[in-house]
DRENDO-1510 file (C-alpha; in Angstrom, 1 decimal, always signed):
<recs>
REC; n; res; u; v; w
REC; 1; UNK; -14.1; +5.5; -25.2 .
REC; 2; UNK; -10.6; +4.2; -24.6 .
REC; 3; UNK; -7.4; +6.0; -23.7 .
REC; 4; UNK; -3.9; +5.5; -25.0 .
REC; 5; UNK; -1.4; +7.0; -22.6 .
REC; 6; UNK; +2.1; +7.6; -24.0 .
REC; 7; UNK; +5.0; +8.2; -21.7 .
REC; 8; UNK; +7.7; +10.3; -23.5 .
REC; 9; UNK; +7.6; +12.6; -26.5 .
REC; 10; UNK; +10.9; +11.8; -28.2 .
REC; 11; UNK; +11.2; +10.1; -31.6 .
REC; 12; UNK; +9.3; +7.0; -30.5 .
REC; 13; UNK; +6.6; +8.8; -28.4 .
REC; 14; UNK; +5.9; +11.6; -30.9 .
REC; 15; UNK; +5.7; +9.1; -33.8 .
REC; 16; UNK; +3.3; +6.9; -31.9 .
REC; 17; UNK; +1.1; +9.8; -30.8 .
REC; 18; UNK; +0.7; +11.3; -34.3 .
REC; 19; UNK; -0.1; +7.9; -35.9 .
REC; 20; UNK; -2.4; +6.8; -33.1 .
REC; 21; UNK; -4.4; +10.1; -33.2 .
REC; 22; UNK; -4.7; +9.9; -37.0 .
REC; 23; UNK; -6.2; +6.3; -36.8 .
REC; 24; UNK; -8.6; +6.9; -33.9 .
REC; 25; UNK; -12.0; +8.5; -33.9 .
REC; 26; UNK; -12.8; +11.4; -31.6 .
REC; 27; UNK; -14.4; +8.9; -29.1 .
REC; 28; UNK; -10.9; +7.8; -28.2 .
REC; 29; UNK; -8.2; +9.8; -26.4 .
REC; 30; UNK; -4.5; +10.1; -26.8 .
REC; 31; UNK; -2.6; +11.5; -23.8 .
REC; 32; UNK; +1.2; +12.2; -23.8 .
REC; 33; UNK; +3.2; +12.8; -20.7 .
REC; 34; UNK; +6.7; +14.2; -21.1 .
REC; 35; UNK; +8.9; +16.1; -18.6 .
REC; 36; UNK; +10.1; +18.4; -21.3 .
REC; 37; UNK; +8.1; +21.2; -22.9 .
REC; 38; UNK; +10.2; +21.1; -26.1 .
REC; 39; UNK; +10.8; +18.4; -28.7 .
REC; 40; UNK; +14.4; +17.9; -29.7 .
REC; 41; UNK; +15.7; +16.4; -32.9 .
REC; 42; UNK; +18.6; +14.8; -31.1 .
REC; 43; UNK; +20.7; +13.7; -34.1 .
REC; 44; UNK; +21.4; +17.4; -34.8 .
REC; 45; UNK; +22.6; +18.1; -31.3 .
REC; 46; UNK; +26.1; +17.3; -32.6 .
REC; 47; UNK; +25.8; +20.4; -34.8 .
REC; 48; UNK; +24.8; +22.5; -31.8 .
REC; 49; UNK; +27.9; +21.1; -30.0 .
REC; 50; UNK; +30.1; +22.7; -32.7 .
REC; 51; UNK; +28.2; +25.9; -33.0 .
REC; 52; UNK; +27.0; +25.1; -36.5 .
REC; 53; UNK; +23.4; +25.3; -35.2 .
REC; 54; UNK; +21.6; +26.9; -32.3 .
REC; 55; UNK; +19.3; +25.1; -29.8 .
REC; 56; UNK; +16.3; +26.8; -31.3 .
REC; 57; UNK; +17.1; +25.2; -34.7 .
REC; 58; UNK; +16.8; +21.7; -33.3 .
REC; 59; UNK; +13.8; +22.1; -30.9 .
REC; 60; UNK; +10.2; +23.4; -30.9 .
REC; 61; UNK; +7.4; +23.7; -28.3 .
REC; 62; UNK; +5.2; +20.6; -28.0 .
REC; 63; UNK; +2.0; +22.0; -26.7 .
REC; 64; UNK; +1.0; +23.9; -29.8 .
REC; 65; UNK; +1.4; +20.7; -31.9 .
REC; 66; UNK; -0.7; +18.7; -29.4 .
REC; 67; UNK; -3.4; +21.4; -29.2 .
REC; 68; UNK; -3.6; +21.4; -33.0 .
REC; 69; UNK; -4.0; +17.6; -33.2 .
REC; 70; UNK; -6.3; +17.4; -30.1 .
REC; 71; UNK; -3.8; +15.3; -28.1 .
REC; 72; UNK; -3.8; +15.9; -24.4 .
REC; 73; UNK; -0.4; +16.9; -23.1 .
REC; 74; UNK; +0.9; +16.9; -19.5 .
REC; 75; UNK; +4.4; +18.3; -18.9 .
REC; 76; UNK; +5.3; +15.9; -16.2 .
REC; 77; UNK; +7.5; +12.9; -15.5 .
REC; 78; UNK; +6.1; +9.5; -14.9 .
REC; 79; UNK; +6.9; +8.1; -11.5 .
REC; 80; UNK; +5.1; +4.8; -11.2 .
REC; 81; UNK; +2.9; +2.3; -13.1 .
REC; 82; UNK; +0.0; +0.6; -11.5 .
REC; 83; UNK; -1.2; -2.0; -14.0 .
REC; 84; UNK; -4.0; -3.5; -12.0 .
REC; 85; UNK; -7.4; -2.2; -10.9 .
REC; 86; UNK; -7.7; -1.4; -7.2 .
REC; 87; UNK; -10.2; -0.1; -4.7 .
REC; 88; UNK; -9.6; +3.5; -5.7 .
REC; 89; UNK; -9.4; +3.1; -9.5 .
REC; 90; UNK; -11.4; +0.8; -11.8 .
REC; 91; UNK; -8.6; +1.1; -14.4 .
REC; 92; UNK; -4.8; +0.9; -14.3 .
REC; 93; UNK; -3.1; +4.2; -13.9 .
REC; 94; UNK; +0.3; +6.0; -13.9 .
REC; 95; UNK; +1.4; +8.4; -11.2 .
REC; 96; UNK; +3.0; +11.5; -12.6 .
REC; 97; UNK; +4.8; +14.5; -11.1 .
REC; 98; UNK; +4.5; +17.8; -13.0 .
REC; 99; UNK; +7.6; +19.6; -14.2 .
REC; 100; UNK; +5.8; +22.6; -15.8 .
REC; 101; UNK; +6.4; +26.0; -14.0 .
REC; 102; UNK; +2.7; +26.4; -13.0 .
REC; 103; UNK; +2.4; +22.9; -11.4 .
REC; 104; UNK; +6.0; +22.0; -10.6 .
REC; 105; UNK; +6.1; +19.3; -7.9 .
REC; 106; UNK; +2.4; +18.5; -7.9 .
REC; 107; UNK; +1.4; +14.9; -8.5 .
REC; 108; UNK; -1.5; +13.3; -10.3 .
REC; 109; UNK; -2.8; +9.9; -11.5 .
REC; 110; UNK; -3.8; +9.2; -15.1 .
REC; 111; UNK; -5.8; +6.1; -16.0 .
REC; 112; UNK; -5.2; +4.3; -19.2 .
REC; 113; UNK; -6.6; +1.5; -21.3 .
REC; 114; UNK; -3.4; +1.1; -23.2 .
REC; 115; UNK; +0.1; +2.3; -22.2 .
REC; 116; UNK; +3.1; +2.9; -24.3 .
REC; 117; UNK; +6.4; +3.5; -22.5 .
REC; 118; UNK; +8.6; +5.6; -24.7 .
REC; 119; UNK; +10.5; +7.4; -22.0 .
REC; 120; UNK; +13.9; +6.9; -23.6 .
REC; 121; UNK; +17.0; +6.6; -21.3 .
REC; 122; UNK; +18.3; +8.2; -18.2 .
REC; 123; UNK; +21.7; +9.7; -18.9 .
REC; 124; UNK; +23.6; +7.8; -16.3 .
REC; 125; UNK; +26.6; +10.2; -15.7 .
REC; 126; UNK; +26.8; +9.0; -12.1 .
REC; 127; UNK; +28.0; +5.6; -13.4 .
REC; 128; UNK; +31.5; +7.1; -13.9 .
REC; 129; UNK; +33.2; +9.3; -11.4 .
REC; 130; UNK; +33.6; +12.8; -12.6 .
REC; 131; UNK; +31.6; +12.3; -15.8 .
REC; 132; UNK; +29.2; +14.9; -17.1 .
REC; 133; UNK; +28.8; +18.6; -18.0 .
REC; 134; UNK; +28.5; +19.7; -14.4 .
REC; 135; UNK; +31.6; +17.8; -13.5 .
REC; 136; UNK; +34.7; +17.2; -15.7 .
REC; 137; UNK; +33.4; +16.3; -19.2 .
REC; 138; UNK; +31.1; +17.6; -21.8 .
REC; 139; UNK; +28.1; +16.1; -23.6 .
REC; 140; UNK; +25.9; +16.4; -26.7 .
REC; 141; UNK; +23.1; +14.2; -25.4 .
REC; 142; UNK; +20.7; +17.2; -24.9 .
REC; 143; UNK; +20.5; +20.5; -26.7 .
REC; 144; UNK; +21.5; +22.4; -23.6 .
REC; 145; UNK; +24.5; +20.1; -23.0 .
REC; 146; UNK; +25.4; +20.6; -26.6 .
REC; 147; UNK; +25.2; +24.4; -26.2 .
REC; 148; UNK; +27.7; +24.3; -23.3 .
REC; 149; UNK; +30.0; +22.1; -25.4 .
REC; 150; UNK; +29.9; +24.6; -28.2 .
REC; 151; UNK; +31.0; +27.4; -25.8 .
REC; 152; UNK; +33.9; +25.3; -24.5 .
REC; 153; UNK; +35.0; +24.5; -28.1 .
REC; 154; UNK; +34.9; +28.2; -29.0 .
REC; 155; UNK; +37.2; +28.9; -26.0 .
REC; 156; UNK; +39.6; +26.1; -27.0 .
REC; 157; UNK; +39.7; +27.5; -30.6 .
REC; 158; UNK; +40.5; +31.0; -29.2 .
REC; 159; UNK; +43.4; +29.5; -27.2 .
REC; 160; UNK; +44.8; +27.7; -30.3 .
REC; 161; UNK; +44.6; +30.9; -32.3 .
REC; 162; UNK; +46.8; +32.5; -29.6 .
REC; 163; UNK; +49.3; +29.6; -30.1 .
REC; 164; UNK; +48.3; +27.2; -27.4 .
REC; 165; UNK; +48.2; +23.4; -28.1 .
REC; 166; UNK; +45.0; +21.6; -27.1 .
REC; 167; UNK; +44.2; +17.9; -26.7 .
REC; 168; UNK; +40.6; +16.7; -27.4 .
REC; 169; UNK; +39.3; +13.4; -26.0 .
REC; 170; UNK; +36.1; +12.3; -27.6 .
REC; 171; UNK; +34.2; +9.0; -27.2 .
REC; 172; UNK; +32.4; +6.9; -24.6 .
REC; 173; UNK; +32.6; +7.5; -20.8 .
REC; 174; UNK; +31.9; +4.0; -19.6 .
REC; 175; UNK; +32.5; +0.3; -20.5 .
REC; 176; UNK; +28.8; -0.3; -21.3 .
REC; 177; UNK; +28.0; +2.9; -23.3 .
REC; 178; UNK; +26.0; +2.9; -26.5 .
REC; 179; UNK; +25.6; +5.6; -29.2 .
REC; 180; UNK; +29.2; +5.4; -30.5 .
REC; 181; UNK; +27.8; +6.8; -33.7 .
REC; 182; UNK; +26.9; +10.2; -32.0 .
REC; 183; UNK; +30.4; +10.5; -30.5 .
REC; 184; UNK; +31.8; +9.5; -34.0 .
REC; 185; UNK; +29.8; +12.3; -35.6 .
REC; 186; UNK; +31.0; +14.9; -33.0 .
REC; 187; UNK; +34.6; +13.8; -33.4 .
REC; 188; UNK; +34.7; +14.5; -37.1 .
REC; 189; UNK; +32.6; +17.7; -37.0 .
REC; 190; UNK; +35.0; +18.9; -34.3 .
REC; 191; UNK; +37.9; +18.0; -36.6 .
REC; 192; UNK; +36.3; +19.8; -39.5 .
REC; 193; UNK; +35.7; +23.0; -37.4 .
REC; 194; UNK; +39.4; +23.0; -36.3 .
REC; 195; UNK; +40.4; +22.9; -40.0 .
REC; 196; UNK; +37.9; +25.6; -40.9 .
REC; 197; UNK; +39.3; +27.8; -38.2 .
REC; 198; UNK; +42.9; +27.0; -39.4 .
REC; 199; UNK; +44.0; +25.7; -36.0 .
REC; 200; UNK; +44.1; +21.9; -36.8 .
REC; 201; UNK; +47.9; +21.9; -36.4 .
REC; 202; UNK; +47.5; +23.1; -32.8 .
REC; 203; UNK; +45.2; +20.2; -31.9 .
REC; 204; UNK; +45.6; +16.6; -30.9 .
REC; 205; UNK; +42.5; +14.5; -31.3 .
REC; 206; UNK; +42.0; +11.2; -29.4 .
REC; 207; UNK; +39.1; +8.8; -29.7 .
REC; 208; UNK; +38.3; +6.6; -26.7 .
REC; 209; UNK; +35.8; +3.8; -26.9 .
REC; 210; UNK; +34.5; +0.6; -25.4 .
REC; 211; UNK; +34.4; -1.0; -28.8 .
REC; 212; UNK; +36.5; -4.1; -29.4 .
REC; 213; UNK; +37.7; -2.4; -32.6 .
REC; 214; UNK; +37.0; +0.7; -34.6 .
REC; 215; UNK; +33.8; +0.4; -36.7 .
REC; 216; UNK; +31.9; -1.8; -34.2 .
REC; 217; UNK; +29.3; +0.9; -33.5 .
REC; 218; UNK; +27.5; -1.4; -31.0 .
REC; 219; UNK; +26.5; -3.7; -33.9 .
REC; 220; UNK; +29.4; -6.1; -33.9 .
REC; 221; UNK; +30.9; -4.3; -36.9 .
REC; 222; UNK; +29.7; -5.1; -40.4 .
REC; 223; UNK; +30.9; -6.1; -43.8 .
REC; 224; UNK; +30.0; -3.4; -46.3 .
REC; 225; UNK; +29.8; -3.1; -50.1 .
REC; 226; UNK; +31.8; +0.0; -51.1 .
REC; 227; UNK; +33.1; +0.9; -54.6 .
REC; 228; UNK; +32.4; -2.6; -55.9 .
REC; 229; UNK; +34.4; -4.2; -53.1 .
REC; 230; UNK; +33.4; -5.9; -49.8 .
REC; 231; UNK; +35.3; -4.7; -46.8 .
REC; 232; UNK; +34.9; -4.7; -43.0 .
REC; 233; UNK; +33.8; -1.5; -41.3 .
REC; 234; UNK; +37.0; -1.7; -39.2 .
REC; 235; UNK; +39.1; -1.1; -42.4 .
REC; 236; UNK; +36.7; +1.7; -43.5 .
REC; 237; UNK; +36.8; +3.4; -40.1 .
REC; 238; UNK; +40.5; +3.1; -39.5 .
REC; 239; UNK; +41.2; +4.6; -42.9 .
REC; 240; UNK; +39.0; +7.6; -42.1 .
REC; 241; UNK; +40.7; +8.1; -38.7 .
REC; 242; UNK; +44.1; +7.9; -40.2 .
REC; 243; UNK; +43.2; +10.3; -43.0 .
REC; 244; UNK; +41.9; +12.9; -40.5 .
REC; 245; UNK; +44.8; +12.4; -38.2 .
REC; 246; UNK; +42.9; +11.0; -35.2 .
REC; 247; UNK; +44.5; +8.7; -32.7 .
REC; 248; UNK; +42.3; +6.0; -31.1 .
REC; 249; UNK; +42.0; +4.0; -27.9 .
REC; 250; UNK; +39.6; +1.1; -28.0 .
REC; 251; UNK; +38.6; -1.7; -25.6 .
REC; 252; UNK; +38.5; +0.9; -22.8 .
REC; 253; UNK; +36.3; +1.4; -19.8 .
REC; 254; UNK; +36.5; +5.0; -18.5 .
REC; 255; UNK; +36.9; +4.7; -14.7 .
REC; 256; UNK; +37.2; +8.4; -13.7 .
REC; 257; UNK; +37.2; +11.8; -15.4 .
REC; 258; UNK; +39.3; +14.4; -13.6 .
REC; 259; UNK; +40.0; +18.0; -14.5 .
REC; 260; UNK; +42.4; +17.5; -17.4 .
REC; 261; UNK; +42.9; +13.8; -17.2 .
REC; 262; UNK; +40.9; +10.6; -17.7 .
REC; 263; UNK; +41.7; +7.2; -16.1 .
REC; 264; UNK; +40.6; +4.1; -17.9 .
REC; 265; UNK; +40.9; +0.3; -17.7 .
REC; 266; UNK; +41.7; -1.8; -20.7 .
REC; 267; UNK; +40.2; -5.1; -21.7 .
REC; 268; UNK; +43.5; -6.7; -20.6 .
REC; 269; UNK; +43.0; -5.2; -17.1 .
REC; 270; UNK; +45.6; -2.5; -17.2 .
REC; 271; UNK; +44.9; +1.0; -15.8 .
REC; 272; UNK; +46.0; +3.9; -17.9 .
REC; 273; UNK; +45.3; +7.6; -18.2 .
REC; 274; UNK; +45.2; +10.2; -20.9 .
REC; 275; UNK; +45.6; +14.0; -20.4 .
REC; 276; UNK; +43.3; +16.4; -22.2 .
REC; 277; UNK; +42.1; +20.0; -22.4 .
REC; 278; UNK; +38.6; +19.2; -23.7 .
REC; 279; UNK; +36.7; +15.9; -23.1 .
REC; 280; UNK; +33.3; +15.1; -24.7 .
REC; 281; UNK; +32.4; +11.7; -23.4 .
REC; 282; UNK; +28.9; +10.1; -23.7 .
REC; 283; UNK; +27.4; +8.5; -20.6 .
REC; 284; UNK; +25.9; +5.0; -20.4 .
REC; 285; UNK; +22.1; +4.7; -20.5 .
REC; 286; UNK; +19.7; +3.2; -18.0 .
REC; 287; UNK; +16.0; +3.2; -17.6 .
REC; 288; UNK; +14.4; +6.4; -16.2 .
REC; 289; UNK; +13.7; +4.7; -12.9 .
REC; 290; UNK; +9.9; +4.0; -13.1 .
REC; 291; UNK; +8.5; +1.9; -10.3 .
REC; 292; UNK; +5.5; -0.5; -10.6 .
REC; 293; UNK; +3.0; -1.6; -7.9 .
REC; 294; UNK; +0.1; -4.1; -7.9 .
REC; 295; UNK; -3.4; -3.6; -6.6 .
REC; 296; UNK; -2.1; -4.2; -3.0 .
REC; 297; UNK; +0.7; -1.7; -3.4 .
REC; 298; UNK; +3.3; -4.4; -3.5 .
REC; 299; UNK; +6.4; -3.5; -5.5 .
REC; 300; UNK; +6.4; -5.4; -8.8 .
REC; 301; UNK; +9.0; -3.3; -10.5 .
REC; 302; UNK; +11.0; -6.5; -11.3 .
REC; 303; UNK; +8.0; -7.9; -13.2 .
REC; 304; UNK; +7.8; -4.9; -15.6 .
REC; 305; UNK; +11.5; -3.9; -15.8 .
REC; 306; UNK; +14.8; -5.5; -16.2 .
REC; 307; UNK; +17.6; -4.8; -13.7 .
REC; 308; UNK; +18.8; -1.9; -15.9 .
REC; 309; UNK; +15.5; -0.2; -15.7 .
REC; 310; UNK; +14.3; -0.9; -19.3 .
REC; 311; UNK; +10.9; -2.5; -19.8 .
REC; 312; UNK; +10.6; -6.2; -20.4 .
REC; 313; UNK; +8.7; -7.0; -23.6 .
REC; 314; UNK; +8.2; -10.1; -25.8 .
REC; 315; UNK; +11.9; -11.0; -26.3 .
REC; 316; UNK; +13.7; -14.1; -25.0 .
REC; 317; UNK; +15.6; -13.0; -21.9 .
REC; 318; UNK; +17.0; -16.4; -21.1 .
REC; 319; UNK; +20.7; -16.2; -20.1 .
REC; 320; UNK; +22.8; -18.3; -22.5 .
REC; 321; UNK; +26.2; -18.2; -24.1 .
REC; 322; UNK; +27.0; -15.7; -26.9 .
REC; 323; UNK; +27.2; -18.6; -29.4 .
REC; 324; UNK; +23.6; -19.6; -28.6 .
REC; 325; UNK; +22.1; -16.1; -29.2 .
REC; 326; UNK; +19.6; -16.1; -32.1 .
REC; 327; UNK; +17.8; -13.4; -34.1 .
REC; 328; UNK; +14.5; -14.9; -32.8 .
REC; 329; UNK; +15.5; -13.7; -29.3 .
REC; 330; UNK; +14.6; -10.2; -30.2 .
REC; 331; UNK; +11.1; -8.8; -29.6 .
REC; 332; UNK; +8.5; -8.5; -32.4 .
REC; 333; UNK; +5.5; -6.6; -31.0 .
REC; 334; UNK; +7.1; -4.9; -27.9 .
REC; 335; UNK; +4.1; -6.1; -25.7 .
REC; 336; UNK; +4.7; -6.9; -22.1 .
REC; 337; UNK; +4.3; -10.7; -21.6 .
REC; 338; UNK; +1.9; -10.4; -18.6 .
REC; 339; UNK; +0.2; -7.0; -19.0 .
REC; 340; UNK; -1.0; -7.2; -22.6 .
REC; 341; UNK; -2.1; -3.5; -22.7 .
REC; 342; UNK; +1.4; -2.3; -21.9 .
REC; 343; UNK; +4.1; -1.8; -24.7 .
REC; 344; UNK; +7.5; -0.2; -24.9 .
REC; 345; UNK; +9.3; +1.4; -27.8 .
REC; 346; UNK; +12.7; +2.9; -28.7 .
REC; 347; UNK; +15.4; +2.9; -26.0 .
REC; 348; UNK; +12.7; +2.2; -23.3 .
REC; 349; UNK; +12.5; -1.5; -24.1 .
REC; 350; UNK; +15.0; -4.0; -22.6 .
REC; 351; UNK; +17.2; -5.7; -25.3 .
REC; 352; UNK; +17.5; -9.4; -24.7 .
REC; 353; UNK; +21.3; -9.3; -25.2 .
REC; 354; UNK; +24.0; -7.2; -26.8 .
REC; 355; UNK; +24.7; -7.3; -30.5 .
REC; 356; UNK; +28.4; -6.9; -30.1 .
REC; 357; UNK; +30.2; -9.9; -28.4 .
REC; 358; UNK; +30.2; -9.3; -24.6 .
REC; 359; UNK; +33.7; -8.9; -23.1 .
REC; 360; UNK; +34.9; -8.7; -19.5 .
REC; 361; UNK; +38.4; -7.7; -18.3 .
REC; 362; UNK; +40.3; -9.7; -15.6 .
REC; 363; UNK; +39.0; -7.3; -13.0 .
REC; 364; UNK; +35.4; -8.2; -13.8 .
REC; 365; UNK; +34.6; -5.0; -15.7 .
REC; 366; UNK; +32.3; -5.4; -18.7 .
REC; 367; UNK; +33.8; -3.6; -21.7 .
REC; 368; UNK; +31.5; -3.8; -24.8 .
REC; 369; UNK; +28.8; -1.6; -26.3 .
REC; 370; UNK; +25.1; -2.1; -25.5 .
REC; 371; UNK; +22.7; -2.2; -28.5 .
REC; 372; UNK; +21.8; +1.1; -30.3 .
REC; 373; UNK; +17.9; +1.4; -30.6 .
REC; 374; UNK; +17.5; +5.0; -31.6 .
REC; 375; UNK; +16.6; +7.0; -34.8 .
REC; 376; UNK; +15.0; +5.0; -37.6 .
REC; 377; UNK; +14.4; +1.8; -35.7 .
REC; 378; UNK; +12.7; +3.7; -32.9 .
REC; 379; UNK; +10.3; +5.4; -35.3 .
REC; 380; UNK; +9.5; +2.2; -37.2 .
REC; 381; UNK; +8.7; +0.2; -34.1 .
REC; 382; UNK; +6.7; +3.1; -32.6 .
REC; 383; UNK; +4.6; +3.3; -35.8 .
REC; 384; UNK; +3.9; -0.5; -35.8 .
REC; 385; UNK; +3.1; -0.4; -32.0 .
REC; 386; UNK; +0.7; +2.5; -32.6 .
REC; 387; UNK; -1.0; +0.6; -35.4 .
REC; 388; UNK; -1.4; -2.5; -33.3 .
REC; 389; UNK; -2.8; -0.6; -30.3 .
REC; 390; UNK; -5.3; +1.4; -32.5 .
REC; 391; UNK; -6.5; -1.7; -34.2 .
REC; 392; UNK; -7.3; -3.2; -30.8 .
REC; 393; UNK; -8.9; +0.1; -29.6 .
REC; 394; UNK; -11.0; +0.2; -32.8 .
REC; 395; UNK; -12.1; -3.4; -32.3 .
REC; 396; UNK; -10.3; -4.6; -35.5 .
REC; 397; UNK; -7.9; -7.0; -33.6 .
REC; 398; UNK; -7.6; -8.7; -30.2 .
REC; 399; UNK; -3.8; -8.9; -30.2 .
REC; 400; UNK; -0.9; -7.3; -32.0 .
REC; 401; UNK; -0.6; -8.4; -35.6 .
REC; 402; UNK; +2.1; -6.1; -37.0 .
REC; 403; UNK; +5.7; -6.9; -36.1 .
REC; 404; UNK; +8.9; -4.8; -36.1 .
REC; 405; UNK; +11.8; -7.1; -35.0 .
REC; 406; UNK; +15.2; -5.6; -35.3 .
REC; 407; UNK; +16.3; -9.0; -36.6 .
REC; 408; UNK; +14.1; -8.5; -39.7 .
REC; 409; UNK; +14.5; -4.7; -40.0 .
REC; 410; UNK; +17.0; -2.7; -42.0 .
REC; 411; UNK; +18.2; +0.8; -41.1 .
REC; 412; UNK; +19.8; +3.7; -42.9 .
REC; 413; UNK; +22.2; +6.0; -41.1 .
REC; 414; UNK; +23.9; +9.2; -42.2 .
REC; 415; UNK; +26.7; +10.2; -39.9 .
REC; 416; UNK; +28.0; +13.7; -40.3 .
REC; 417; UNK; +31.7; +14.1; -40.7 .
REC; 418; UNK; +31.9; +17.9; -41.2 .
REC; 419; UNK; +29.0; +20.4; -41.8 .
REC; 420; UNK; +29.4; +22.7; -44.8 .
REC; 421; UNK; +27.3; +23.1; -47.9 .
REC; 422; UNK; +30.3; +23.0; -50.2 .
REC; 423; UNK; +33.0; +21.2; -48.3 .
REC; 424; UNK; +31.1; +19.0; -45.7 .
REC; 425; UNK; +31.0; +15.3; -45.7 .
REC; 426; UNK; +28.9; +12.5; -44.2 .
REC; 427; UNK; +29.1; +8.7; -44.0 .
REC; 428; UNK; +26.0; +7.2; -45.5 .
REC; 429; UNK; +25.4; +3.6; -44.4 .
REC; 430; UNK; +22.6; +1.1; -44.8 .
REC; 431; UNK; +22.4; -2.2; -42.9 .
REC; 432; UNK; +20.1; -5.2; -43.2 .
REC; 433; UNK; +19.2; -6.8; -40.9 .
REC; 434; UNK; +20.2; -4.8; -37.8 .
REC; 435; UNK; +20.7; -8.0; -35.8 .
REC; 436; UNK; +23.1; -10.2; -37.7 .
REC; 437; UNK; +21.8; -13.6; -38.8 .
REC; 438; UNK; +24.7; -16.0; -39.4 .
REC; 439; UNK; +22.3; -18.8; -40.2 .
REC; 440; UNK; +20.9; -17.0; -43.2 .
REC; 441; UNK; +24.1; -15.1; -44.1 .
REC; 442; UNK; +26.9; -17.4; -42.9 .
REC; 443; UNK; +29.8; -15.3; -44.2 .
REC; 444; UNK; +28.8; -11.8; -43.2 .
REC; 445; UNK; +25.8; -12.1; -40.9 .
REC; 446; UNK; +23.9; -9.6; -43.1 .
REC; 447; UNK; +22.7; -9.2; -46.7 .
REC; 448; UNK; +25.7; -7.6; -48.4 .
REC; 449; UNK; +23.5; -6.2; -51.1 .
REC; 450; UNK; +21.7; -4.0; -48.6 .
REC; 451; UNK; +24.7; -3.3; -46.3 .
REC; 452; UNK; +26.7; -0.4; -47.8 .
REC; 453; UNK; +28.8; +2.5; -46.8 .
REC; 454; UNK; +30.1; +5.6; -48.6 .
REC; 455; UNK; +31.5; +9.0; -47.6 .
REC; 456; UNK; +31.1; +12.3; -49.4 .
REC; 457; UNK; +29.4; +15.7; -49.8 .
REC; 458; UNK; +26.1; +14.3; -51.0 .
REC; 459; UNK; +25.7; +12.6; -47.6 .
REC; 460; UNK; +25.9; +16.0; -45.9 .
REC; 461; UNK; +23.3; +17.4; -48.1 .
REC; 462; UNK; +21.0; +14.5; -47.3 .
REC; 463; UNK; +21.7; +14.8; -43.6 .
REC; 464; UNK; +20.9; +18.5; -43.8 .
REC; 465; UNK; +17.6; +17.9; -45.7 .
REC; 466; UNK; +16.6; +15.2; -43.2 .
REC; 467; UNK; +17.1; +17.6; -40.3 .
REC; 468; UNK; +14.4; +19.8; -41.7 .
REC; 469; UNK; +12.2; +17.0; -42.9 .
REC; 470; UNK; +12.0; +15.2; -39.5 .
REC; 471; UNK; +11.3; +18.4; -37.7 .
REC; 472; UNK; +8.6; +19.2; -40.2 .
REC; 473; UNK; +7.1; +15.7; -39.6 .
REC; 474; UNK; +7.3; +16.0; -35.8 .
REC; 475; UNK; +5.4; +19.3; -36.0 .
REC; 476; UNK; +2.5; +17.4; -37.7 .
REC; 477; UNK; +2.6; +19.9; -40.6 .
REC; 478; UNK; +0.5; +19.1; -43.7 .
REC; 479; UNK; +1.4; +15.8; -45.4 .
REC; 480; UNK; +3.7; +14.9; -42.5 .
REC; 481; UNK; +3.0; +11.2; -43.2 .
REC; 482; UNK; +5.0; +11.3; -46.4 .
REC; 483; UNK; +8.2; +11.7; -44.4 .
REC; 484; UNK; +9.2; +8.1; -43.6 .
REC; 485; UNK; +10.2; +7.0; -40.1 .
</recs>
């Protein structure tokens, strides 16, 4: 019997657990460790943040699903990885600390034959002074954060209905943030709600971002085929912002969020500020803070993790100029180079470099997006990793065979721009490959046939359908496999 231990139960962890259990006999064990008792379809948190949905519509309890599938579940956070045998354990193990009410604070050790790190990110609000829902800004990163944001929005709308003017600041709260797409979705759902409540004339909307230009989205922008024409995502995005009456600030590192005012540095090195009544700013991400120790209890965290806390895998982490970066730098199997039974998926793996060009202002502050690795790519890589691990557990392979490089993977994204069955809109985008390849596609970096963008009501319907489809899949309901990653 062999044991696969999965740390995290988000999109990557849940996908890997379900696929692994399906492919393994009862003689093998799948164990999931997650600090949260509930699974959250995070893309719909933006709808919770406007009041369009409730937290219970984007979450469900994990334990009943794992009981149904005979997957062992521990509600706990992983603390440290011990990848070598030692005098106490004949197998590698992970130290965990329980977060469930009945065992809160207790620790335990779980051995493994194969380990998948799918812990996702730490929401690093502390990287920016005053950032975060318990300080001076709001968030939609978790369903409870989003619920607080919805309450604040409701209060702002009530003030506007009484004749008050309100300024809304939406975007990224640090020079190295990722997930510009989520902030983009919240911005335009907010704008839609203001129009629906007939208070749009009382509101000033400002976008603030670390992107070099609108439409970067952490992917260096893209050329898209739209209506028979090829245009850059900057043009597409600027047109949308102008049409919806949204002002924008780009090339910005948020330095401090105060009550009613945000201070930021520009790429040119200037310090500026913007006043606001409502600020929803996403935090930068880091690894969750896992430690690693060898058999002698020496700290080997730097062998398993990069400085940002994300796990090192089979990518090329050599430091080199932007012009020398290659698609081949990106990992393919997500296997640790030394510990061959350890893998990482989704946000938990360390990207070898950014996708957008790195920029630093005269004060030495980096101002550019870090790579997005959520949603569809997380699910696809988790499935391929699960297949590789189960092949090895079943004796069908001695090393990973299937690959899931972002440099050879496409992605589809539907970004909500207003939620309503008859009047809603969403931006539907496809991109291939995710990592631009200017050797293969010299003019655009990507295959223009598969890189497209449109906005319309149909996109909202699809977004709404996918909300229910992915929750259905994550619950492991009948025929869950037909819902693609």
